[in-house]
N, C-alpha and C positions, 0 to 999 in steps of 0.2 A: 504493500499499499505506500501511496505517496502522501507527503504532508498536504493537507487539505482535504484528503478524503475522509469522510464521516467516520469517528471512531478511533481516529489516530491522535498521537500527541502534537502532532503539527497543526491540526485542526484548530483556526482562530476560534470557533464557535462552541468550542467544548467537545463533548461527547455526544454527539447524535446517533440515535438508534435508527440503525437500517432495518425496515421492515420486511421487505421481500424486492425479489426484482421477476421482471419478466422473463419469459422461456428464450427470448431471443436474446437477452442479456442488454437490452437497449438503455432502458431505463429503470430507476430503483425509486421505490417511496422511501421518504425519509421524515421522521417526526422533529419537531423544533426542539431547541435546548431545554435543558431543566428547569422548570416553571421557578423554582425556589432560587436558582441563578440569576433570573430576572427580575428578583423582587417581590415575588407573589407565592402564596400558599398553594400546592399540588396536591391533588386529590388522588390516591391510588385509582389507576385504570381512566382516568381523565386525559383527554388530549391537552397537548402542552402547547401546541401552536399550529399554524396552518401546515398542510401536507405539502412538500414539494416533490419535483419529479427532476432527479439527478440524470444527466446524461454520461452512459458510460462506454459508448462506443460511438464511432464517426461512421457516417455514410459514405459509400463509395461515390467519388467522383461521376457526374453524369458522362455516360460513354465509357466508364472505365472498365467495362468488360473485355473477355477476351478478343483479340484481332484473328483468332483462328479457332476452329474446334477444339475441344478439350482435349481429345486424343493425340493433338499434334505435338511435336515437341517443343519446348520452351523458348528456344529461338523463332520459332515460327509463328508461335502465339503473341509475339513482342514485336514483330517486325516493324510496326511504325516507330517504336521507340529505338531500334536498331538502326533504321533508314537514318533518322536524325542524328544520332551519336557517331555513325559511319563517316557521314558526310562533315560534320564539325571535325571529327578527329583527322579526316582528311586535310581539311584547313588547317589546321594546328600542325599537321606534319609538313606541310608545304611552307609554313612560316617557320618551323624549326630548323628545317633542313636547308633552306634558302639555295634552291637549285638553280635560280635563275633569275634576271634583274626584275624587280617589283614583285616579287614572291612574297613579300610580307602582304602587299595589298591584294594579290589574287588569293592569299590564304584567308585574310580577313573576310573578304567578299564569299567564301565557301563557308566559313562559319554563320555569317549572315544568312546566307542561302538554307543553310541547316535550319535555322530557326524559321524562316519564310516556309519553308519545305512543312515543318511541324504543324504551323498555322493551317496550312492548307489542308493537311491530313486530318487534322482536329475538325476543320470544317466540314470536310466532304465524308468521312468516313462515321457511321454510327457507332464503333465501338473500336478504340485505338489502344487498349490495354494500359500500361505504366504511364504512355504518353499523357493521359488524362490526369491532371494533377487537381485542376479546381473547376468550376462549372466550365461548360464549353465556350461560352462568351469569353469568360475572363482569361482562360488558355489562349484562344484565337487572338485577344487583343495583346496580351502579354508575348506572346510568341512573335506576332505581327510587327508589333512596335519595335521590340529589341532587335530582331532581324533586320528591320528595315533602318533603324539608326545604324547597325553596324555596317552594313552596305552602303549608307550614305558617307559614314565616316571615312570607310575603305577608299570610296571614291575620291574624297576631298583631301585627303591627308598629303602633306608635303614630303618630300619634293616633286614636283612635277604633278599635281593632280589632274586626275581625268575629267573632274568635273568641277565647274567654279559657279558658286551660287553667291553673287555680290552682297545680298542683304547679309548672310550668315559671315562673309568675309569683313564686313562692316562692323558686325558684332563683335568680332573676334578682335578687331584692333582697337574698338572702345573699351574693351574689359581688359587687354594687354597694356596699352600706353596709358 
C-alpha cells in the first residue's frame, strides 16, 4: 500500500475503513474518519461520514487495444509503436553517425516524421496498441504538434537553412539582441 491509501499510516485523514470493492477492482467504498476525532460523539454502528468512491484502477486509453489478433506474436501486435520507434531510431542513427553533409538535418526530419507518422496512425486506425497513451484527440495533437515543430526546426536550423520564415527570424533577432 502507498501513503495516501486508506488504512495506512501515511494517510493524512487517519484510519479510514474500506468496506468493499467491486468485482472488477475498479472502485472501493470508503467510510469517513472517526467521529470522535472530528469533535463529535459516535454511536456504535452509526455512519460517520459520507460514503465515497475511490478509484483503484485506470482505464485503458481510447483505441488502446491490440493492433493485431491476440494469437499473433508480440511484435506483430505492437506494429504501430514499432513503426514509430524504428523511424525515430533511424533518424537518431543518421544524426549519430553523420554519414554525409547535412545529416543532422535529415536525421531530425526523420525523428519529426516519426511523430507525424504516429499522429496519422493514431487518427486512422481504431486500435493501435501501446501507441495509445491518452485519448485519441490528445495523442494526435501531441504527436502532430511535436513532429511538426521538430521538422520545422530541422528545416530552419543554421547554417544554410532549407526554409526561411522572415517572421520567425525577426522574433529570434529580437530575443537574442
